[in-house]
N, CA, C and O atoms as a GROMACS GRO file, in nm:
protein
  432
    1THR      N    1  -0.735  -0.662  -0.975
    1THR     CA    2  -0.714  -0.518  -0.978
    1THR      C    3  -0.841  -0.452  -1.028
    1THR      O    4  -0.898  -0.493  -1.128
    2THR      N    5  -0.884  -0.349  -0.957
    2THR     CA    6  -1.003  -0.276  -1.001
    2THR      C    7  -0.968  -0.140  -1.057
    2THR      O    8  -1.052  -0.074  -1.116
    3GLY      N    9  -0.846  -0.098  -1.039
    3GLY     CA   10  -0.802   0.031  -1.088
    3GLY      C   11  -0.661   0.056  -1.044
    3GLY      O   12  -0.600  -0.025  -0.974
    4LEU      N   13  -0.610   0.169  -1.085
    4LEU     CA   14  -0.473   0.204  -1.053
    4LEU      C   15  -0.453   0.209  -0.903
    4LEU      O   16  -0.513   0.292  -0.835
    5GLY      N   17  -0.369   0.121  -0.852
    5GLY     CA   18  -0.336   0.121  -0.710
    5GLY      C   19  -0.439   0.055  -0.620
    5GLY      O   20  -0.422   0.056  -0.498
    6VAL      N   21  -0.544  -0.002  -0.677
    6VAL     CA   22  -0.649  -0.065  -0.596
    6VAL      C   23  -0.668  -0.210  -0.640
    6VAL      O   24  -0.684  -0.239  -0.758
    7THR      N   25  -0.664  -0.300  -0.543
    7THR     CA   26  -0.681  -0.443  -0.572
    7THR      C   27  -0.789  -0.501  -0.482
    7THR      O   28  -0.782  -0.487  -0.360
    8ASN      N   29  -0.888  -0.565  -0.542
    8ASN     CA   30  -0.988  -0.640  -0.466
    8ASN      C   31  -0.937  -0.783  -0.455
    8ASN      O   32  -0.911  -0.849  -0.556
    9VAL      N   33  -0.924  -0.830  -0.333
    9VAL     CA   34  -0.874  -0.965  -0.308
    9VAL      C   35  -0.989  -1.051  -0.259
    9VAL      O   36  -1.064  -1.012  -0.169
   10THR      N   37  -1.005  -1.169  -0.319
   10THR     CA   38  -1.106  -1.265  -0.276
   10THR      C   39  -1.034  -1.392  -0.233
   10THR      O   40  -0.951  -1.447  -0.306
   11VAL      N   41  -1.066  -1.439  -0.113
   11VAL     CA   42  -1.005  -1.559  -0.056
   11VAL      C   43  -1.115  -1.661  -0.031
   11VAL      O   44  -1.216  -1.630   0.031
   12HIS      N   45  -1.094  -1.783  -0.080
   12HIS     CA   46  -1.188  -1.892  -0.055
   12HIS      C   47  -1.126  -1.983   0.050
   12HIS      O   48  -1.015  -2.033   0.032
   13VAL      N   49  -1.197  -2.004   0.160
   13VAL     CA   50  -1.149  -2.089   0.268
   13VAL      C   51  -1.234  -2.215   0.270
   13VAL      O   52  -1.356  -2.209   0.282
   14GLY      N   53  -1.166  -2.331   0.258
   14GLY     CA   54  -1.239  -2.457   0.256
   14GLY      C   55  -1.149  -2.572   0.295
   14GLY      O   56  -1.028  -2.556   0.307
   15PHE      N   57  -1.209  -2.687   0.314
   15PHE     CA   58  -1.134  -2.808   0.346
   15PHE      C   59  -1.060  -2.857   0.222
   15PHE      O   60  -1.117  -2.859   0.113
   16SER      N   61  -0.935  -2.896   0.239
   16SER     CA   62  -0.855  -2.938   0.124
   16SER      C   63  -0.906  -3.068   0.062
   16SER      O   64  -0.893  -3.087  -0.059
   17TYR      N   65  -0.962  -3.155   0.141
   17TYR     CA   66  -1.005  -3.285   0.089
   17TYR      C   67  -1.144  -3.282   0.027
   17TYR      O   68  -1.169  -3.356  -0.068
   18SER      N   69  -1.235  -3.201   0.078
   18SER     CA   70  -1.372  -3.200   0.026
   18SER      C   71  -1.407  -3.073  -0.049
   18SER      O   72  -1.506  -3.068  -0.123
   19LYS      N   73  -1.327  -2.969  -0.031
   19LYS     CA   74  -1.352  -2.837  -0.090
   19LYS      C   75  -1.474  -2.768  -0.032
   19LYS      O   76  -1.515  -2.663  -0.082
   20ASN      N   77  -1.534  -2.825   0.073
   20ASN     CA   78  -1.648  -2.760   0.139
   20ASN      C   79  -1.602  -2.630   0.204
   20ASN      O   80  -1.494  -2.624   0.263
   21ALA      N   81  -1.684  -2.527   0.193
   21ALA     CA   82  -1.650  -2.395   0.246
   21ALA      C   83  -1.647  -2.395   0.398
   21ALA      O   84  -1.722  -2.468   0.463
   22ILE      N   85  -1.559  -2.312   0.453
   22ILE     CA   86  -1.552  -2.292   0.597
   22ILE      C   87  -1.596  -2.150   0.625
   22ILE      O   88  -1.526  -2.054   0.592
   23GLY      N   89  -1.712  -2.136   0.686
   23GLY     CA   90  -1.764  -2.004   0.720
   23GLY      C   91  -1.717  -1.960   0.857
   23GLY      O   92  -1.661  -2.038   0.934
   24ASN      N   93  -1.741  -1.834   0.887
   24ASN     CA   94  -1.708  -1.774   1.017
   24ASN      C   95  -1.559  -1.782   1.050
   24ASN      O   96  -1.522  -1.790   1.168
   25ALA      N   97  -1.476  -1.780   0.949
   25ALA     CA   98  -1.331  -1.776   0.971
   25ALA      C   99  -1.288  -1.630   0.984
   25ALA      O  100  -1.362  -1.538   0.948
   26THR      N  101  -1.169  -1.610   1.033
   26THR     CA  102  -1.108  -1.477   1.035
   26THR      C  103  -0.996  -1.479   0.932
   26THR      O  104  -0.903  -1.559   0.942
   27VAL      N  105  -1.006  -1.390   0.833
   27VAL     CA  106  -0.910  -1.389   0.723
   27VAL      C  107  -0.845  -1.252   0.715
   27VAL      O  108  -0.912  -1.149   0.716
   28PHE      N  109  -0.712  -1.253   0.706
   28PHE     CA  110  -0.635  -1.130   0.690
   28PHE      C  111  -0.552  -1.141   0.563
   28PHE      O  112  -0.496  -1.246   0.532
   29VAL      N  113  -0.545  -1.031   0.489
   29VAL     CA  114  -0.456  -1.021   0.373
   29VAL      C  115  -0.367  -0.899   0.396
   29VAL      O  116  -0.416  -0.786   0.407
   30ASN      N  117  -0.237  -0.922   0.404
   30ASN     CA  118  -0.140  -0.816   0.434
   30ASN      C  119  -0.179  -0.738   0.559
   30ASN      O  120  -0.161  -0.616   0.566
   31GLY      N  121  -0.232  -0.809   0.658
   31GLY     CA  122  -0.268  -0.748   0.785
   31GLY      C  123  -0.405  -0.682   0.789
   31GLY      O  124  -0.447  -0.635   0.894
   32LYS      N  125  -0.476  -0.678   0.677
   32LYS     CA  126  -0.609  -0.618   0.673
   32LYS      C  127  -0.714  -0.729   0.679
   32LYS      O  128  -0.709  -0.826   0.604
   33GLN      N  129  -0.810  -0.712   0.771
   33GLN     CA  130  -0.914  -0.814   0.786
   33GLN      C  131  -1.013  -0.806   0.671
   33GLN      O  132  -1.056  -0.698   0.632
   34CYS      N  133  -1.049  -0.923   0.619
   34CYS     CA  134  -1.145  -0.933   0.509
   34CYS      C  135  -1.285  -0.958   0.564
   34CYS      O  136  -1.301  -1.006   0.677
   35ASN      N  137  -1.385  -0.926   0.484
   35ASN     CA  138  -1.525  -0.949   0.520
   35ASN      C  139  -1.575  -1.076   0.451
   35ASN      O  140  -1.541  -1.103   0.336
   36GLU      N  141  -1.656  -1.151   0.523
   36GLU     CA  142  -1.716  -1.271   0.463
   36GLU      C  143  -1.835  -1.228   0.379
   36GLU      O  144  -1.930  -1.168   0.430
   37THR      N  145  -1.830  -1.257   0.248
   37THR     CA  146  -1.938  -1.218   0.158
   37THR      C  147  -2.037  -1.331   0.135
   37THR      O  148  -2.154  -1.306   0.103
   38GLN      N  149  -1.993  -1.454   0.151
   38GLN     CA  150  -2.078  -1.572   0.153
   38GLN      C  151  -1.998  -1.680   0.223
   38GLN      O  152  -1.879  -1.662   0.248
   39ALA      N  153  -2.060  -1.790   0.255
   39ALA     CA  154  -1.992  -1.894   0.333
   39ALA      C  155  -1.860  -1.934   0.267
   39ALA      O  156  -1.859  -1.985   0.156
   40GLY      N  157  -1.750  -1.910   0.338
   40GLY     CA  158  -1.618  -1.950   0.291
   40GLY      C  159  -1.552  -1.854   0.194
   40GLY      O  160  -1.440  -1.879   0.151
   41THR      N  161  -1.618  -1.744   0.160
   41THR     CA  162  -1.561  -1.646   0.068
   41THR      C  163  -1.542  -1.513   0.140
   41THR      O  164  -1.636  -1.460   0.199
   42TYR      N  165  -1.420  -1.461   0.134
   42TYR     CA  166  -1.382  -1.341   0.208
   42TYR      C  167  -1.318  -1.242   0.111
   42TYR      O  168  -1.236  -1.280   0.027
   43THR      N  169  -1.356  -1.116   0.122
   43THR     CA  170  -1.301  -1.014   0.032
   43THR      C  171  -1.251  -0.894   0.110
   43THR      O  172  -1.301  -0.862   0.218
   44CYS      N  173  -1.152  -0.828   0.053
   44CYS     CA  174  -1.104  -0.700   0.106
   44CYS      C  175  -1.038  -0.623  -0.008
   44CYS      O  176  -0.999  -0.680  -0.109
   45THR      N  177  -1.028  -0.493   0.011
   45THR     CA  178  -0.967  -0.404  -0.087
   45THR      C  179  -0.836  -0.352  -0.032
   45THR      O  180  -0.830  -0.302   0.081
   46LEU      N  181  -0.731  -0.362  -0.112
   46LEU     CA  182  -0.598  -0.317  -0.072
   46LEU      C  183  -0.548  -0.212  -0.169
   46LEU      O  184  -0.587  -0.209  -0.286
   47GLU      N  185  -0.461  -0.126  -0.120
   47GLU     CA  186  -0.399  -0.025  -0.205
   47GLU      C  187  -0.251  -0.053  -0.217
   47GLU      O  188  -0.186  -0.095  -0.121
   48GLY      N  189  -0.197  -0.030  -0.336
   48GLY     CA  190  -0.054  -0.048  -0.360
   48GLY      C  191  -0.021  -0.013  -0.503
   48GLY      O  192  -0.102  -0.035  -0.593
   49TYR      N  193   0.096   0.042  -0.525
   49TYR     CA  194   0.135   0.087  -0.659
   49TYR      C  195   0.250   0.008  -0.719
   49TYR      O  196   0.305   0.047  -0.822
   50SER      N  197   0.288  -0.100  -0.656
   50SER     CA  198   0.397  -0.182  -0.709
   50SER      C  199   0.347  -0.261  -0.830
   50SER      O  200   0.232  -0.306  -0.831
   51PRO      N  201   0.431  -0.278  -0.933
   51PRO     CA  202   0.388  -0.358  -1.047
   51PRO      C  203   0.371  -0.506  -1.013
   51PRO      O  204   0.293  -0.577  -1.076
   52ILE      N  205   0.445  -0.552  -0.912
   52ILE     CA  206   0.429  -0.690  -0.865
   52ILE      C  207   0.387  -0.683  -0.718
   52ILE      O  208   0.463  -0.635  -0.634
   53GLU      N  209   0.269  -0.730  -0.689
   53GLU     CA  210   0.215  -0.726  -0.552
   53GLU      C  211   0.229  -0.864  -0.488
   53GLU      O  212   0.210  -0.966  -0.553
   54THR      N  213   0.262  -0.864  -0.360
   54THR     CA  214   0.269  -0.987  -0.282
   54THR      C  215   0.162  -0.980  -0.174
   54THR      O  216   0.150  -0.880  -0.103
   55PHE      N  217   0.084  -1.086  -0.163
   55PHE     CA  218  -0.024  -1.092  -0.065
   55PHE      C  219   0.006  -1.203   0.036
   55PHE      O  220   0.020  -1.320  -0.001
   56ASP      N  221   0.015  -1.166   0.163
   56ASP     CA  222   0.031  -1.262   0.272
   56ASP      C  223  -0.108  -1.288   0.330
   56ASP      O  224  -0.169  -1.198   0.388
   57ILE      N  225  -0.156  -1.410   0.316
   57ILE     CA  226  -0.293  -1.446   0.355
   57ILE      C  227  -0.288  -1.536   0.477
   57ILE      O  228  -0.212  -1.633   0.482
   58GLU      N  229  -0.370  -1.503   0.577
   58GLU     CA  230  -0.383  -1.584   0.699
   58GLU      C  231  -0.530  -1.611   0.722
   58GLU      O  232  -0.613  -1.520   0.714
   59ALA      N  233  -0.563  -1.736   0.750
   59ALA     CA  234  -0.702  -1.775   0.779
   59ALA      C  235  -0.705  -1.853   0.910
   59ALA      O  236  -0.627  -1.947   0.929
   60ASN      N  237  -0.796  -1.814   0.999
   60ASN     CA  238  -0.813  -1.880   1.129
   60ASN      C  239  -0.960  -1.914   1.148
   60ASN      O  240  -1.048  -1.838   1.110
   61THR      N  241  -0.984  -2.028   1.208
   61THR     CA  242  -1.119  -2.063   1.251
   61THR      C  243  -1.106  -2.156   1.371
   61THR      O  244  -1.008  -2.229   1.385
   62ALA      N  245  -1.206  -2.152   1.456
   62ALA     CA  246  -1.202  -2.230   1.581
   62ALA      C  247  -1.184  -2.379   1.552
   62ALA      O  248  -1.249  -2.436   1.465
   63GLY      N  249  -1.094  -2.441   1.627
   63GLY     CA  250  -1.074  -2.584   1.618
   63GLY      C  251  -0.978  -2.630   1.510
   63GLY      O  252  -0.955  -2.750   1.493
   64TYR      N  253  -0.921  -2.536   1.436
   64TYR     CA  254  -0.830  -2.573   1.327
   64TYR      C  255  -0.702  -2.491   1.335
   64TYR      O  256  -0.700  -2.381   1.391
   65GLU      N  257  -0.597  -2.546   1.280
   65GLU     CA  258  -0.469  -2.478   1.274
   65GLU      C  259  -0.477  -2.362   1.175
   65GLU      O  260  -0.546  -2.370   1.074
   66GLN      N  261  -0.405  -2.255   1.204
   66GLN     CA  262  -0.403  -2.139   1.114
   66GLN      C  263  -0.343  -2.179   0.979
   66GLN      O  264  -0.243  -2.250   0.973
   67ALA      N  265  -0.405  -2.132   0.873
   67ALA     CA  266  -0.353  -2.154   0.738
   67ALA      C  267  -0.291  -2.025   0.688
   67ALA      O  268  -0.349  -1.917   0.704
   68THR      N  269  -0.174  -2.035   0.628
   68THR     CA  270  -0.107  -1.917   0.571
   68THR      C  271  -0.064  -1.947   0.428
   68THR      O  272  -0.032  -2.060   0.393
   69LEU      N  273  -0.064  -1.843   0.347
   69LEU     CA  274  -0.027  -1.856   0.207
   69LEU      C  275   0.026  -1.722   0.160
   69LEU      O  276  -0.029  -1.618   0.194
   70THR      N  277   0.132  -1.724   0.081
   70THR     CA  278   0.185  -1.602   0.019
   70THR      C  279   0.172  -1.616  -0.132
   70THR      O  280   0.215  -1.716  -0.189
   71VAL      N  281   0.112  -1.516  -0.195
   71VAL     CA  282   0.088  -1.517  -0.339
   71VAL      C  283   0.141  -1.387  -0.398
   71VAL      O  284   0.121  -1.280  -0.341
   72SER      N  285   0.208  -1.397  -0.513
   72SER     CA  286   0.253  -1.278  -0.585
   72SER      C  287   0.183  -1.273  -0.720
   72SER      O  288   0.158  -1.377  -0.781
   73THR      N  289   0.152  -1.151  -0.765
   73THR     CA  290   0.083  -1.136  -0.892
   73THR      C  291   0.128  -1.008  -0.961
   73THR      O  292   0.168  -0.912  -0.895
   74LEU      N  293   0.120  -1.007  -1.092
   74LEU     CA  294   0.153  -0.889  -1.172
   74LEU      C  295   0.029  -0.800  -1.179
   74LEU      O  296  -0.078  -0.845  -1.220
   75GLN      N  297   0.044  -0.676  -1.139
   75GLN     CA  298  -0.066  -0.580  -1.143
   75GLN      C  299  -0.060  -0.506  -1.276
   75GLN      O  300   0.027  -0.422  -1.296
   76GLU      N  301  -0.153  -0.536  -1.366
   76GLU     CA  302  -0.149  -0.482  -1.502
   76GLU      C  303  -0.158  -0.330  -1.506
   76GLU      O  304  -0.080  -0.266  -1.577
   77SER      N  305  -0.251  -0.271  -1.433
   77SER     CA  306  -0.266  -0.125  -1.440
   77SER      C  307  -0.145  -0.054  -1.382
   77SER      O  308  -0.103   0.049  -1.435
   78ASN      N  309  -0.087  -0.107  -1.275
   78ASN     CA  310   0.034  -0.047  -1.219
   78ASN      C  311   0.152  -0.062  -1.314
   78ASN      O  312   0.231   0.031  -1.329
   79THR      N  313   0.163  -0.178  -1.379
   79THR     CA  314   0.270  -0.201  -1.475
   79THR      C  315   0.256  -0.106  -1.593
   79THR      O  316   0.356  -0.052  -1.642
   80THR      N  317   0.134  -0.085  -1.640
   80THR     CA  318   0.109   0.009  -1.749
   80THR      C  319   0.152   0.150  -1.710
   80THR      O  320   0.214   0.220  -1.789
   81LEU      N  321   0.119   0.192  -1.588
   81LEU     CA  322   0.158   0.324  -1.541
   81LEU      C  323   0.310   0.341  -1.545
   81LEU      O  324   0.360   0.440  -1.599
   82TYR      N  325   0.383   0.246  -1.490
   82TYR     CA  326   0.529   0.256  -1.489
   82TYR      C  327   0.586   0.251  -1.631
   82TYR      O  328   0.685   0.320  -1.659
   83SER      N  329   0.527   0.173  -1.719
   83SER     CA  330   0.573   0.168  -1.858
   83SER      C  331   0.554   0.303  -1.926
   83SER      O  332   0.642   0.347  -2.000
   84LEU      N  333   0.441   0.368  -1.902
   84LEU     CA  334   0.416   0.500  -1.960
   84LEU      C  335   0.512   0.605  -1.904
   84LEU      O  336   0.560   0.691  -1.979
   85ILE      N  337   0.540   0.598  -1.776
   85ILE     CA  338   0.636   0.692  -1.716
   85ILE      C  339   0.774   0.674  -1.778
   85ILE      O  340   0.839   0.772  -1.814
   86ILE      N  341   0.818   0.551  -1.790
   86ILE     CA  342   0.950   0.524  -1.848
   86ILE      C  343   0.955   0.569  -1.994
   86ILE      O  344   1.053   0.629  -2.037
   87ALA      N  345   0.849   0.541  -2.070
   87ALA     CA  346   0.844   0.583  -2.211
   87ALA      C  347   0.849   0.735  -2.222
   87ALA      O  348   0.917   0.789  -2.309
   88SER      N  349   0.778   0.806  -2.134
   88SER     CA  350   0.779   0.952  -2.135
   88SER      C  351   0.918   1.006  -2.106
   88SER      O  352   0.963   1.102  -2.170
   89ILE      N  353   0.986   0.946  -2.010
   89ILE     CA  354   1.122   0.989  -1.977
   89ILE      C  355   1.216   0.968  -2.096
   89ILE      O  356   1.296   1.055  -2.128
   90LEU      N  357   1.205   0.852  -2.161
   90LEU     CA  358   1.290   0.823  -2.276
   90LEU      C  359   1.264   0.919  -2.392
   90LEU      O  360   1.358   0.964  -2.457
   91VAL      N  361   1.138   0.951  -2.418
   91VAL     CA  362   1.104   1.046  -2.524
   91VAL      C  363   1.159   1.184  -2.491
   91VAL      O  364   1.212   1.253  -2.579
   92THR      N  365   1.148   1.226  -2.366
   92THR     CA  366   1.201   1.355  -2.323
   92THR      C  367   1.352   1.361  -2.340
   92THR      O  368   1.406   1.461  -2.389
   93ILE      N  369   1.422   1.256  -2.300
   93ILE     CA  370   1.567   1.251  -2.315
   93ILE      C  371   1.605   1.258  -2.463
   93ILE      O  372   1.697   1.331  -2.501
   94ALA      N  373   1.535   1.183  -2.547
   94ALA     CA  374   1.563   1.185  -2.691
   94ALA      C  375   1.540   1.324  -2.748
   94ALA      O  376   1.621   1.372  -2.828
   95PHE      N  377   1.434   1.390  -2.708
   95PHE     CA  378   1.403   1.526  -2.755
   95PHE      C  379   1.514   1.623  -2.715
   95PHE      O  380   1.559   1.703  -2.798
   96VAL      N  381   1.558   1.617  -2.591
   96VAL     CA  382   1.665   1.705  -2.542
   96VAL      C  383   1.794   1.680  -2.619
   96VAL      O  384   1.863   1.775  -2.656
   97LEU      N  385   1.828   1.554  -2.642
   97LEU     CA  386   1.951   1.522  -2.716
   97LEU      C  387   1.945   1.571  -2.860
   97LEU      O  388   2.045   1.623  -2.912
   98VAL      N  389   1.831   1.557  -2.926
   98VAL     CA  390   1.816   1.605  -3.063
   98VAL      C  391   1.827   1.757  -3.067
   98VAL      O  392   1.895   1.811  -3.154
   99LYS      N  393   1.763   1.826  -2.974
   99LYS     CA  394   1.770   1.972  -2.968
   99LYS      C  395   1.913   2.018  -2.944
   99LYS      O  396   1.959   2.114  -3.006
  100ARG      N  397   1.983   1.950  -2.855
  100ARG     CA  398   2.121   1.986  -2.824
  100ARG      C  399   2.210   1.965  -2.947
  100ARG      O  400   2.296   2.048  -2.977
  101ARG      N  401   2.189   1.855  -3.018
  101ARG     CA  402   2.266   1.827  -3.139
  101ARG      C  403   2.239   1.933  -3.245
  101ARG      O  404   2.332   1.983  -3.309
  102ASP      N  405   2.110   1.968  -3.264
  102ASP     CA  406   2.075   2.071  -3.363
  102ASP      C  407   2.138   2.205  -3.327
  102ASP      O  408   2.185   2.276  -3.416
  103LYS      N  409   2.138   2.240  -3.201
  103LYS     CA  410   2.196   2.366  -3.155
  103LYS      C  411   2.347   2.368  -3.178
  103LYS      O  412   2.403   2.469  -3.219
  104THR      N  413   2.412   2.254  -3.153
  104THR     CA  414   2.556   2.243  -3.174
  104THR      C  415   2.590   2.254  -3.323
  104THR      O  416   2.688   2.319  -3.359
  105GLN      N  417   2.509   2.194  -3.409
  105GLN     CA  418   2.532   2.200  -3.554
  105GLN      C  419   2.514   2.342  -3.606
  105GLN      O  420   2.588   2.382  -3.697
  106LYS      N  421   2.421   2.419  -3.553
  106LYS     CA  422   2.398   2.557  -3.596
  106LYS      C  423   2.516   2.646  -3.558
  106LYS      O  424   2.547   2.741  -3.630
  107LEU      N  425   2.582   2.616  -3.447
  107LEU     CA  426   2.695   2.696  -3.402
  107LEU      C  427   2.819   2.670  -3.488
  107LEU      O  428   2.906   2.756  -3.498
  108ASN      N  429   2.827   2.554  -3.549
  108ASN     CA  430   2.944   2.519  -3.631
  108ASN      C  431   2.919   2.571  -3.767
  108ASN      O  432   3.004   2.554  -3.855
   0.00000   0.00000   0.00000
C-alpha cells in the first residue's frame, strides 16, 4: 500500500525449481496488465478502498502453461480509515445520547 486506496503490486515470475526469473511474460493483477521493471519482476498500481484486498494474479509466457494465484491481504491505511469512521460515529452517538439525557433531566 502506498496510500489510502492505492496499492503498488509487485509480482516475481520465475521457475519453481531454480527460482530463475522469467522475462517477457504477460502479467495481470485483477485484470490490469503490469509492466516489467526488470527481468521477471512486474509491477502495477491498483485502486481499492476495501480493508481486505484480494488480488487475482495471472502470468503467461510463450511455451509455458498459464500460472494463476489469488492472494488476500489486509490494507492498513484502508483499515485505519474505516476504524476512524466507526470511532467518529460512536462518539457522535454517545454525544447525542448524553445531550438527550441531560435535556430530559432538566425537564424533570
